[in-house]
ROGU-968269 format. One record per residue: residue number from 1; x, y, z of N, C-alpha, C in turn. Coordinates in nm, 2 decimals, always signed. Layout:
resi = NUM	n_xx = X	n_yy = Y	n_zz = Z	ca_xx = X	ca_yy = Y	ca_zz = Z	c_xx = X	c_yy = Y	c_zz = Z
...
//
This chain:
resi = 1	n_xx = -0.49	n_yy = +0.94	n_zz = +2.32	ca_xx = -0.36	ca_yy = +0.93	ca_zz = +2.25	c_xx = -0.32	c_yy = +1.07	c_zz = +2.20
resi = 2	n_xx = -0.19	n_yy = +1.10	n_zz = +2.21	ca_xx = -0.14	ca_yy = +1.22	ca_zz = +2.16	c_xx = -0.05	c_yy = +1.20	c_zz = +2.04
resi = 3	n_xx = -0.06	n_yy = +1.30	n_zz = +1.95	ca_xx = +0.03	ca_yy = +1.29	ca_zz = +1.83	c_xx = +0.18	c_yy = +1.30	c_zz = +1.87
resi = 4	n_xx = +0.26	n_yy = +1.22	n_zz = +1.81	ca_xx = +0.40	ca_yy = +1.23	ca_zz = +1.83	c_xx = +0.47	c_yy = +1.22	c_zz = +1.69
resi = 5	n_xx = +0.58	n_yy = +1.29	n_zz = +1.67	ca_xx = +0.64	ca_yy = +1.28	ca_zz = +1.54	c_xx = +0.73	c_yy = +1.16	c_zz = +1.53
resi = 6	n_xx = +0.71	n_yy = +1.07	n_zz = +1.43	ca_xx = +0.80	ca_yy = +0.96	ca_zz = +1.40	c_xx = +0.89	c_yy = +1.01	c_zz = +1.29
resi = 7	n_xx = +1.01	n_yy = +1.03	n_zz = +1.32	ca_xx = +1.11	ca_yy = +1.09	ca_zz = +1.23	c_xx = +1.19	c_yy = +0.97	c_zz = +1.17
resi = 8	n_xx = +1.17	n_yy = +0.94	n_zz = +1.05	ca_xx = +1.24	ca_yy = +0.83	ca_zz = +0.98	c_xx = +1.34	c_yy = +0.88	c_zz = +0.88
resi = 9	n_xx = +1.46	n_yy = +0.84	n_zz = +0.90	ca_xx = +1.56	ca_yy = +0.87	ca_zz = +0.80	c_xx = +1.56	c_yy = +0.76	c_zz = +0.69
resi = 10	n_xx = +1.53	n_yy = +0.80	n_zz = +0.57	ca_xx = +1.52	ca_yy = +0.71	ca_zz = +0.46	c_xx = +1.62	c_yy = +0.74	c_zz = +0.35
resi = 11	n_xx = +1.68	n_yy = +0.63	n_zz = +0.29	ca_xx = +1.78	ca_yy = +0.65	ca_zz = +0.18	c_xx = +1.72	c_yy = +0.58	c_zz = +0.06
resi = 12	n_xx = +1.76	n_yy = +0.64	n_zz = -0.06	ca_xx = +1.72	ca_yy = +0.58	ca_zz = -0.19	c_xx = +1.78	c_yy = +0.44	c_zz = -0.20
resi = 13	n_xx = +1.71	n_yy = +0.35	n_zz = -0.25	ca_xx = +1.76	ca_yy = +0.21	ca_zz = -0.27	c_xx = +1.87	c_yy = +0.21	c_zz = -0.37
resi = 14	n_xx = +1.85	n_yy = +0.29	n_zz = -0.48	ca_xx = +1.95	ca_yy = +0.29	ca_zz = -0.59	c_xx = +2.06	c_yy = +0.39	c_zz = -0.57
resi = 15	n_xx = +2.05	n_yy = +0.47	n_zz = -0.47	ca_xx = +2.16	ca_yy = +0.57	ca_zz = -0.44	c_xx = +2.16	c_yy = +0.59	c_zz = -0.28
resi = 16	n_xx = +2.22	n_yy = +0.49	n_zz = -0.21	ca_xx = +2.22	ca_yy = +0.49	ca_zz = -0.07	c_xx = +2.27	c_yy = +0.62	c_zz = +0.00
resi = 17	n_xx = +2.35	n_yy = +0.70	n_zz = -0.07	ca_xx = +2.40	ca_yy = +0.82	ca_zz = -0.02	c_xx = +2.29	c_yy = +0.94	c_zz = -0.02
resi = 18	n_xx = +2.18	n_yy = +0.91	n_zz = -0.09	ca_xx = +2.08	ca_yy = +1.01	ca_zz = -0.10	c_xx = +1.97	c_yy = +0.98	c_zz = +0.01
resi = 19	n_xx = +1.98	n_yy = +1.06	n_zz = +0.11	ca_xx = +1.89	ca_yy = +1.03	ca_zz = +0.23	c_xx = +1.81	c_yy = +1.16	c_zz = +0.26
resi = 20	n_xx = +1.70	n_yy = +1.14	n_zz = +0.33	ca_xx = +1.62	ca_yy = +1.25	ca_zz = +0.38	c_xx = +1.54	c_yy = +1.20	c_zz = +0.50
resi = 21	n_xx = +1.49	n_yy = +1.30	n_zz = +0.57	ca_xx = +1.40	ca_yy = +1.27	ca_zz = +0.69	c_xx = +1.26	c_yy = +1.28	c_zz = +0.65
resi = 22	n_xx = +1.18	n_yy = +1.18	n_zz = +0.69	ca_xx = +1.03	ca_yy = +1.19	ca_zz = +0.67	c_xx = +0.97	c_yy = +1.20	c_zz = +0.81
resi = 23	n_xx = +0.88	n_yy = +1.29	n_zz = +0.82	ca_xx = +0.81	ca_yy = +1.31	ca_zz = +0.95	c_xx = +0.67	c_yy = +1.25	c_zz = +0.94
resi = 24	n_xx = +0.64	n_yy = +1.15	n_zz = +1.01	ca_xx = +0.52	ca_yy = +1.08	ca_zz = +1.01	c_xx = +0.45	c_yy = +1.11	c_zz = +1.14
resi = 25	n_xx = +0.32	n_yy = +1.15	n_zz = +1.14	ca_xx = +0.24	ca_yy = +1.17	ca_zz = +1.26	c_xx = +0.20	c_yy = +1.03	c_zz = +1.31
resi = 26	n_xx = +0.23	n_yy = +1.01	n_zz = +1.44	ca_xx = +0.21	ca_yy = +0.88	ca_zz = +1.50	c_xx = +0.13	c_yy = +0.90	c_zz = +1.62
resi = 27	n_xx = +0.00	n_yy = +0.85	n_zz = +1.63	ca_xx = -0.07	ca_yy = +0.86	ca_zz = +1.75	c_xx = -0.03	c_yy = +0.76	c_zz = +1.85
resi = 28	n_xx = +0.03	n_yy = +0.80	n_zz = +1.96	ca_xx = +0.08	ca_yy = +0.70	ca_zz = +2.05	c_xx = +0.07	c_yy = +0.76	c_zz = +2.19
resi = 29	n_xx = +0.03	n_yy = +0.67	n_zz = +2.28	ca_xx = +0.01	ca_yy = +0.71	ca_zz = +2.42	c_xx = +0.13	c_yy = +0.66	c_zz = +2.51
resi = 30	n_xx = +0.25	n_yy = +0.71	n_zz = +2.48	ca_xx = +0.37	ca_yy = +0.67	ca_zz = +2.55	c_xx = +0.48	c_yy = +0.77	c_zz = +2.53
resi = 31	n_xx = +0.59	n_yy = +0.73	n_zz = +2.58	ca_xx = +0.71	ca_yy = +0.82	ca_zz = +2.57	c_xx = +0.77	c_yy = +0.80	c_zz = +2.44
resi = 32	n_xx = +0.86	n_yy = +0.90	n_zz = +2.40	ca_xx = +0.93	ca_yy = +0.88	ca_zz = +2.27	c_xx = +1.01	c_yy = +0.75	c_zz = +2.26
resi = 33	n_xx = +1.07	n_yy = +0.70	n_zz = +2.37	ca_xx = +1.14	ca_yy = +0.57	ca_zz = +2.37	c_xx = +1.05	c_yy = +0.46	c_zz = +2.34
resi = 34	n_xx = +0.93	n_yy = +0.46	n_zz = +2.40	ca_xx = +0.83	ca_yy = +0.35	ca_zz = +2.38	c_xx = +0.78	c_yy = +0.36	c_zz = +2.23
resi = 35	n_xx = +0.76	n_yy = +0.48	n_zz = +2.18	ca_xx = +0.72	ca_yy = +0.51	ca_zz = +2.05	c_xx = +0.82	c_yy = +0.44	c_zz = +1.95
resi = 36	n_xx = +0.95	n_yy = +0.47	n_zz = +1.97	ca_xx = +1.05	ca_yy = +0.42	ca_zz = +1.88	c_xx = +1.05	c_yy = +0.26	c_zz = +1.88
resi = 37	n_xx = +1.02	n_yy = +0.20	n_zz = +1.99	ca_xx = +1.01	ca_yy = +0.06	ca_zz = +2.00	c_xx = +0.89	c_yy = +0.00	c_zz = +1.93
resi = 38	n_xx = +0.78	n_yy = +0.08	n_zz = +1.93	ca_xx = +0.66	ca_yy = +0.04	ca_zz = +1.87	c_xx = +0.65	c_yy = +0.07	c_zz = +1.72
resi = 39	n_xx = +0.74	n_yy = +0.15	n_zz = +1.67	ca_xx = +0.73	ca_yy = +0.20	ca_zz = +1.53	c_xx = +0.76	c_yy = +0.11	c_zz = +1.42
resi = 40	n_xx = +0.84	n_yy = +0.00	n_zz = +1.43	ca_xx = +0.87	ca_yy = -0.08	ca_zz = +1.31	c_xx = +0.76	c_yy = -0.12	c_zz = +1.22
resi = 41	n_xx = +0.64	n_yy = -0.17	n_zz = +1.27	ca_xx = +0.53	ca_yy = -0.20	ca_zz = +1.18	c_xx = +0.49	c_yy = -0.08	c_zz = +1.09
resi = 42	n_xx = +0.49	n_yy = +0.04	n_zz = +1.15	ca_xx = +0.44	ca_yy = +0.15	ca_zz = +1.08	c_xx = +0.55	c_yy = +0.19	c_zz = +0.97
resi = 43	n_xx = +0.67	n_yy = +0.18	n_zz = +1.01	ca_xx = +0.78	ca_yy = +0.21	ca_zz = +0.92	c_xx = +0.78	c_yy = +0.11	c_zz = +0.80
resi = 44	n_xx = +0.75	n_yy = -0.02	n_zz = +0.83	ca_xx = +0.74	ca_yy = -0.12	ca_zz = +0.73	c_xx = +0.63	c_yy = -0.09	c_zz = +0.63
resi = 45	n_xx = +0.52	n_yy = -0.04	n_zz = +0.68	ca_xx = +0.41	ca_yy = +0.00	ca_zz = +0.60	c_xx = +0.45	c_yy = +0.11	c_zz = +0.51
resi = 46	n_xx = +0.52	n_yy = +0.22	n_zz = +0.56	ca_xx = +0.56	ca_yy = +0.33	ca_zz = +0.48	c_xx = +0.66	c_yy = +0.28	c_zz = +0.37
resi = 47	n_xx = +0.75	n_yy = +0.20	n_zz = +0.41	ca_xx = +0.85	ca_yy = +0.15	ca_zz = +0.31	c_xx = +0.78	c_yy = +0.07	c_zz = +0.20
resi = 48	n_xx = +0.68	n_yy = -0.01	n_zz = +0.24	ca_xx = +0.60	ca_yy = -0.09	ca_zz = +0.15	c_xx = +0.53	c_yy = +0.00	c_zz = +0.05
resi = 49	n_xx = +0.48	n_yy = +0.12	n_zz = +0.09	ca_xx = +0.42	ca_yy = +0.22	ca_zz = +0.01	c_xx = +0.52	c_yy = +0.30	c_zz = -0.07
resi = 50	n_xx = +0.64	n_yy = +0.30	n_zz = -0.04	ca_xx = +0.75	ca_yy = +0.38	ca_zz = -0.10	c_xx = +0.87	c_yy = +0.29	c_zz = -0.13
resi = 51	n_xx = +0.86	n_yy = +0.20	n_zz = -0.23	ca_xx = +0.96	ca_yy = +0.09	ca_zz = -0.25	c_xx = +1.10	c_yy = +0.14	c_zz = -0.29
resi = 52	n_xx = +1.10	n_yy = +0.27	n_zz = -0.34	ca_xx = +1.23	ca_yy = +0.32	ca_zz = -0.38	c_xx = +1.32	c_yy = +0.37	c_zz = -0.26
resi = 53	n_xx = +1.26	n_yy = +0.36	n_zz = -0.14	ca_xx = +1.33	ca_yy = +0.41	ca_zz = -0.02	c_xx = +1.35	c_yy = +0.30	c_zz = +0.08
resi = 54	n_xx = +1.45	n_yy = +0.31	n_zz = +0.16	ca_xx = +1.47	ca_yy = +0.21	ca_zz = +0.27	c_xx = +1.49	c_yy = +0.29	c_zz = +0.40
resi = 55	n_xx = +1.44	n_yy = +0.25	n_zz = +0.51	ca_xx = +1.45	ca_yy = +0.32	ca_zz = +0.64	c_xx = +1.59	c_yy = +0.27	c_zz = +0.70
resi = 56	n_xx = +1.67	n_yy = +0.37	n_zz = +0.74	ca_xx = +1.80	ca_yy = +0.34	ca_zz = +0.80	c_xx = +1.80	c_yy = +0.37	c_zz = +0.95
resi = 57	n_xx = +1.72	n_yy = +0.46	n_zz = +0.99	ca_xx = +1.71	ca_yy = +0.49	ca_zz = +1.14	c_xx = +1.58	c_yy = +0.57	c_zz = +1.16
resi = 58	n_xx = +1.54	n_yy = +0.57	n_zz = +1.29	ca_xx = +1.42	ca_yy = +0.65	ca_zz = +1.32	c_xx = +1.43	c_yy = +0.69	c_zz = +1.47
resi = 59	n_xx = +1.34	n_yy = +0.79	n_zz = +1.50	ca_xx = +1.33	ca_yy = +0.83	ca_zz = +1.64	c_xx = +1.19	c_yy = +0.90	c_zz = +1.65
resi = 60	n_xx = +1.15	n_yy = +0.91	n_zz = +1.77	ca_xx = +1.02	ca_yy = +0.98	ca_zz = +1.80	c_xx = +1.05	c_yy = +1.10	c_zz = +1.88
resi = 61	n_xx = +0.97	n_yy = +1.21	n_zz = +1.86	ca_xx = +0.99	ca_yy = +1.33	ca_zz = +1.93	c_xx = +0.85	c_yy = +1.40	c_zz = +1.94
resi = 62	n_xx = +0.84	n_yy = +1.48	n_zz = +2.04	ca_xx = +0.71	ca_yy = +1.55	ca_zz = +2.05	c_xx = +0.71	c_yy = +1.66	c_zz = +1.95
resi = 63	n_xx = +0.60	n_yy = +1.69	n_zz = +1.89	ca_xx = +0.59	ca_yy = +1.79	ca_zz = +1.78	c_xx = +0.64	c_yy = +1.93	c_zz = +1.84
resi = 64	n_xx = +0.70	n_yy = +2.01	n_zz = +1.75	ca_xx = +0.74	ca_yy = +2.14	ca_zz = +1.79	c_xx = +0.63	c_yy = +2.23	c_zz = +1.75
resi = 65	n_xx = +0.58	n_yy = +2.31	n_zz = +1.84	ca_xx = +0.46	ca_yy = +2.40	ca_zz = +1.80	c_xx = +0.49	c_yy = +2.50	c_zz = +1.69
resi = 66	n_xx = +0.61	n_yy = +2.54	n_zz = +1.67	ca_xx = +0.64	ca_yy = +2.64	ca_zz = +1.57	c_xx = +0.66	c_yy = +2.58	c_zz = +1.43
resi = 67	n_xx = +0.67	n_yy = +2.44	n_zz = +1.42	ca_xx = +0.69	ca_yy = +2.38	ca_zz = +1.29	c_xx = +0.57	c_yy = +2.39	c_zz = +1.20
resi = 68	n_xx = +0.59	n_yy = +2.40	n_zz = +1.07	ca_xx = +0.48	ca_yy = +2.41	ca_zz = +0.98	c_xx = +0.45	c_yy = +2.26	c_zz = +0.94
resi = 69	n_xx = +0.32	n_yy = +2.24	n_zz = +0.92	ca_xx = +0.28	ca_yy = +2.10	ca_zz = +0.88	c_xx = +0.30	c_yy = +2.08	c_zz = +0.73
//
């Protein structure tokens, strides 16, 4: 399996206009489209661990080698 970035846009429950992107490392052996279809259980786990946030959209992309971790 190769790491792929699961990019989740989350917004604050009490302030829906306050949004940010969270980059989660997702080990997945498929395309970004397949990753996005398989992601909801992992997003649900993240939201369960961060109850002040709600996920509004997500996408998967291959990591960019020049990005800092």
